[in-house]
N, C-alpha and C positions, 0 to 999 in steps of 0.2 A: 199426385192425387191420389186423393183417400177417399176410402172406405167404413162410410158408419158401420156400425151395428144394426143390425135388420130385430132383432128378439133382445130378450133379456128378460129376467125373473120380473113377473107383476109384483112391485113392493108396496104400492100404496095406490088409493085413490082418494080425486079430489074432487072437488065440487068444481064446475066454473057456468057462467051463465053464454046463453047461445045468443042473448038479444032477438032480435027478429028475423032471424034467420034460421032456420031451420039445419037440422042435421038430418037432412034425407034429403034424395034423388031429386024433389022439387024446386022448380028454377024462380027464383025469383021474381019480380016483374020486371017485362023487357027494359024498362027505363028508371034501377032506385032510385032512391033521393041521393041528389049528391052530399051529401054529410058521410061521413064512417058510418059504416056499423058493425057494434060492438061484436063480436065472436067468445072473447075469452075474460070472463073478470072475477072468476073464483069464488062465484058464490052459491049456483047451483051444487046441491051435492050428488045430482045423479045424474049428470050432461056428459063426464068425460073420465077417461082414466089416465094414468102416469105410470110413466114408463119408463123407470132410470135406468141410464148406460153409463154406471162408472156416475154414478155424480146420488147424491139425497137429499129431500125436498121436502118440503114442507110448508102447511097453511100457515100465514100468519092473520092475526086480526090489532091493524090500527085503525085510528082516527078517521081514517076516506078510506076505508073498506079493508078485505081482506086483498092478499099477495101473499103468492109460490116463493118463499124461500130459496134460491135450491145453492146448493153446497158439496165443493169440489175438494179430490185430492190433488195433493201435489203431483203424484208423477200417472195422472190416467193422463190417456192420448187426447181425447174428444171427449170429456164426461157431458152428457147433457140428458136431458129429461124429453122423454116423446107426449107430446099432449095427443091421445087419441079417440073420436065422438066414439062414445059408446055403441051405440046405432049408427050406420048409417054413413054417411061423409059431410064434410063442410060444400057446398054448391055456392063459389065466388064469380060467379059470371055476371057480370057491368061492375065488373068492381078492375083498379087497378092497379094493387099491390095489396100485402098486410104491411099493418104496422103494427110493433112492441115495446109497449114502455118498463126500461129499466131502469131499477134505483141505487146505487151499491156505497153498501154504506162504508168502504172499508178507507182507509188510507191512502189506497195505492188504485192506477184504475184499473178498470178491466174491458177486455174489450170480450163481447157475447154477439156470436152467431145466432141467427135464425132459419131456419128450413125450411120452405111450404112441400109438401113431397103427397104427389103421387105413389098409388100402389108401386112397387119397385125400387123407389126409388134408396139412392148409394152412395150422396154424397156429392155427386156429380150429376148424372142419370135419373132426370123424374122426378127434379127437383128444383127449386129457387133458390140461390141462399145469398144473403146479404148480413152485414155484419154495423156496428157501433161500439165506438169506446162510452164506456159513463166516465165522467173524472173521480176526485178521491170526492165521496159525498156529495155525487153529485145525481145526477141522471143522465139517460141517451135514449133516442129513441131509434130501434131496427127501422131500417124502411126496407121491406123485399117487393124488389117490383119485379111482377110478373114477366116470363118470360128472356131471365136473367141472370148468371149465374155467377156472381163477384163481380159482377160489371160486366160479365162479357153475353151480348145477346144471341141471341138464337135457342133460349133453351124453353119450347114452351110449354107450357102446363094446361094438361085438361081440364079448366076449373070446376067443372062438376063433378070433380074427381077427387078432392083434397081430403087426403084418410088422415094426413098427421099433421104439424108443428113440431121442429124438434128447436128447443134450446140450446147453443151446448157453449163451449169454448175449444179453440184450438192449439193443442200441445202449450197448457197455458205454462208447464214448471213453476208453476206453486200451487198451492190451496187458497182457495178464493171461495167467498160465499155474497151473493147478492140475492135483490126481489125482483120477479118479475111482477107487474101488475096489471097491466089489461093486453089484449091483442084485437086488433079491430082489424078490418077487410077498409079500404080509401081509393076514393078514385082523385087523380091529381090534379086535374081543373077545378074540381070543390078545394082544395088547397089551395089556387091559389087565387082564388075568388076570396080565402082569411087575409092575408095581407093585403091583395089590390081596392081594399075598405081600410086600409089602415091611412091616419091622415097624416103618420110619416111617409107614406108612401106613396101617398096620391103629390107630395109635394116635392116629394124628389127629382134630381137629375142626373143620370148616370154617368158615376163620379171622374175625370177625365177623358170621353166620350168615345170615338173610337181609338185607337191607338196600333203603337208596334216594337217591337223588341228591337232594339237595335246592337245584338246577340253573337255571341264569338268575338268580341272585340277589345272593352276592355275588361272583361272576365277573362278572357285567356290568361295563362301563366304571363306571358308578355303581349302587348296586342300586333295581331299579326300571325302570333304563334297557330293559332286556330283558322286562317285562311282569310280575315276580312280586318282591314283597316279603315276604320271613320273616314269619310271624305267629306268635304265641306258639301257634294252635288247630294249626296244621301241627302241630309236632310231639306236639299230647295226642291228634292223628288218627293221627299211624302209630305211636304206642305202642298205640292200642287196636288199633288193628288188627291187632297183631302182629308186627310187624317187629321185627327186633334191632339194628339199627343206622344211621346216617345217615353219609354222606357229604356234606362239605361241604368245595365251591370257591371257594377264595380270590382276589381278582386281587389279592393285597397290592404287584404292580408300581406298580400303578395308585393306590397311594395313602402312597407311599414317596417321603424323597425320590431326585434322583437324581444327588446325590453326597454324596460320602461326609460324613455318614458313612452317611447314605440310613434317617432316621430315617421310621418305619411313621409316620402319619397319628393320635393317642390317640385322636381318631371315630373313624376306623373300624376300631381296634385293638377298642375295648371293644363295638360291632358285634358284630366276630368273638365276645367275649367270653360276651355274649348268645345267639348261636347254640348254643356250646359249653355254657351252661348251661343251656338248656333241654332240649337232651340227656341231659347225664348226670342229671337231675333224675328224668328218668323211665326211667331205668335204659336209656337206648339209649348203646350203644357210640358215636363216635364218632370220626372220619376226618379231620383240618383239614391241606389240601394250600396247594401252591403251584399255582394255575390262570392257564391264559390269559397268560404270559408270554411274550409274543411276541417280545419284544428279545432272550431271551435264547438263542431260534431261530435268526436268523439272525446274531448277533454275540455267541455264546459266549464268547468268551476274552475282550472287552469287558465282559460281564456278569457275568466270576467272584465279585469283589469286590461286587459287589451285594447279588449270588446269596445268597452266605455270610451276606452281613449282616443280609441278609432274617431266616435262618433262626436264625443265631443273637440274633436280635430276639425272633423268635417262642416258639424253646425257651427263654430265660429266658420269659418274660414264664407260660409255660402250666408249670414246673417242678415247680410242687406240685403238680398237678392228679392227679386218677387216673388208674387205668391203662389207666383205660376210655378214654380218649382217646389216640389215634394218630397219629401227623406223615407226613404222604406229601410225600416229593421236592418232586415237577414231571408235572402232569398232561402226557402222551405228548408227551417229548422226538419233535422232529424235525429237517428240511432240515440248517441247518449243524451244529446240536448232534448229531452221528453220534457211531456207539458207542463211540471212543477216544476221544472230547471226555467224555462222559458220563460215560462209566466211572471218570474220575478226579475228577470232579466230583461226581457220587454218594456215592465216596469220602471226598473233602472234607468235605461234608456233612455224610454219618455223623459225621468225627469232633468238627465244629462242635456237633451236638448232643449227641454223648456225652459231652461235655466238660459242660453242664446237667442230662439227664436220659439216666443211665448204663442204666435199665431200660425206656423204652418202647422201642411199637415204631414200627419206623421201613418202610412203603411206599415201596416201590421195583421201578419199571416199564421193558423197552426199551425202545429204540427204536423207529420207526416208528407211532406213535402210540401205544405199547404195543401194539405186535405182538405177538401168539402167535409165528409166524416169524422175530423177530428177538430172541425168547429168548434162543438159542445164542450172542449176540454180549456179553447180561448178563453184569459180570463184579460181583461183590459180596463187600467184606470176608469171610473165610472163615470165622473166627473169632466172627463176631458174629451171637447164634442169638436175638436177637428182633427180624431181621427180617423180612418180608413182601416175597412177590413178586404185584408186577398187571400182569396184562394185561385190556385191554376186547377186546370180540367186539361187533362189526356184519356178518359174514355170514350170507348172503347181502349184499352194502354195494344193490345195486339192489332187492334186496327191504326192508331199511331202514331207507333213506336214499331212497325212491320222492318224487316230487313237493318234495325238500328244495330249496329254493331256491342254498345255501350248496355245495350238490354237483356245481354247475355245469350249465349248459343240458339235455344227458342227463338228469338226472333227471328231469325232464316226461317223456319218454321212457318212461321204466321206470311211472309211475300206470298201477293195474291188476293189479302182479306179483303174484298172492301164495305163500302158504308154508302147502302143502298139507300136508308130512309125510312126503314119497315117502321112501324106503330111500336114496335116493341125497343128499337132503335130509338125514336124518340123519345118516347115513356122515358125511358133511363135518363135522357140528356134533360127533362126537363123536372123528372122529383128530382135531380141533381144542383139545378140550379133553384129551384124550389129551397129547397132547405141552403143556399146560401144567401137566399133575400131575408128566410124567415129568418135567420137569426139577425143579420142586420136591423131587419125591424123592431126583433124584438130587443136590440142593446141598440134599439134610435140612433144608428152609423150608418154611411154606405158602403158598398159593396162595390169592388171594381178583381177584374177577373185577369189577375197580373200573367198569366202565361195559357195559352194552347192557340194547339197547328196536329197535325200531321205530316212528319216524317216525308221526303222528298222520294224515297221506296214505294208508298202508295200512289194506284194511280192518281194522275191527276183530276179525272171527273169526281171519283169519292173525296179529294181532298177538299175541292172546293164546294162538294155538298155540305161536307159534315163541318166544313169551317162555315158557311153560310147558314148555317142552321144553328152551331152553338151562339157565332155571334148575334143573330136574330133575335134567338132566346135569351139571350145576356139582356140585349137593350130594351127589348116585353118587359122585363122584372129589373130596367131603372140601373143596370149593372153595366161600369163602362167596362173596356176591355182594351188587352193591348197583345196583337195573334204574337207570338213565338215562330221564327221572326224573320230578319228584314231580310239578309239576302245571303244566306247559307245551306245547312241542310233541310229547314222545316220554309225554304223560303221562300218569298212572295215578292220578290224581287230578284232579279237574275244579272252580278253583277258582271259580268261576261259579253252580256249580251248589252248592256246596262240599257235596261227595260222589264220591267213590269211581268211579271204572269200574269196576263190577265182574266183567267179563271179565277184565281184565286183573290186577287186585289179584288174584282167587282164583287166577290162572296164576303167581302169584309166590307165594302161600305158601299155595295147598291141592296144590302138585307134588310126586313122593310123597317125591324126595330121601334126607335121612337119618333 
């Protein structure tokens, strides 16, 4: 937990526009218009003061109007700028959150945070904080939903008493500069109306429908080592239950030569063949990926040739399969596989696949473990209309991963966390899924929620309630999904009783959706 500096020497004053919202304790109308409300656009010379904290700021003029340039040093821990009203405070009653547009002129990505503060804010208490990553020479929008601190709900604000915004970086480790263009108050239901009227969204169908992941089986180092061995009965149970698709995670990298030609083991490939056949013969769509290729995350350049060779073999092997089979390039790119490296590698892999599968759907997700927040960094070949964008969703993490040993020692402290579906909890999920489908609509690509789930250490009522809400909200936005996962720690099916976990199955198959 960090503590933000609460005072620093007043170094400069900047101009902002407060739009229709006055910086006073006067409440806006009971039902404000659904559109965004401008708070800061750096025009009014008397509206606010700028209070730097380990950073510098300067108003710059460009063709679209003035912007705030923020510059930080390499050795600063939490460099930032406080933007404070000269008199009174912002009253944001009736809104759901605040958005800030950031433009990055650098050759490297920059992750920018925005903190919306009540009096006494210290970086965690009396404030709501979120972040977004702006790609090189690109833009990003930081969205701060009220009642949430870094995705963690239960942090209410006094919306009538917003005393500052802080724009900052989190231990950047190098010097940065970026531009803040606007800050505005928003209502998330109004945002959904923007994409709902788009012709692409109107004709869109939830890609892959309702699905489930056959996890902890073929992506284990060897099938069975993580307690799951696939059975024909599992595919039949999934079909009979009413699911539309299965996602089949596969650790190809553990069953292929380390040196060229990187040949995949024939016996293992036949096992994947069997899983695909079991799916397709039952009318289930199948998504086969490369999962747990840990080496490429740490040494992406060294494993580029091997990764492409794996996809060349997979694509050739399944070139004659029906279109109900889809390929997913790589599960959850992280670590040294940066957005810049991943964009280049993904484009190469797509080109390799297209050599033998010109019309097959290819699923690709952003870095940050397929994080919705990292979608702005994902760049895909613009002319390929058979691509599908995938994201994963496990928010709030302290709920979905309570008691999970791989989530660190703090996960034991999260035990007992419930998800009750408060307004703040629901708003956070809606906001994230809005961002996902907005990316899809912008780029004219369907969006697939490839993983979401709550670990079995959480109480079943909360797991079912959360799963139903996520599934329902995804389908409302025409986002197909695959629950993580079938019959292990997150499972929706009990392999010992050979029976579905009723509340979870109902949550996934009985949600309203589309």
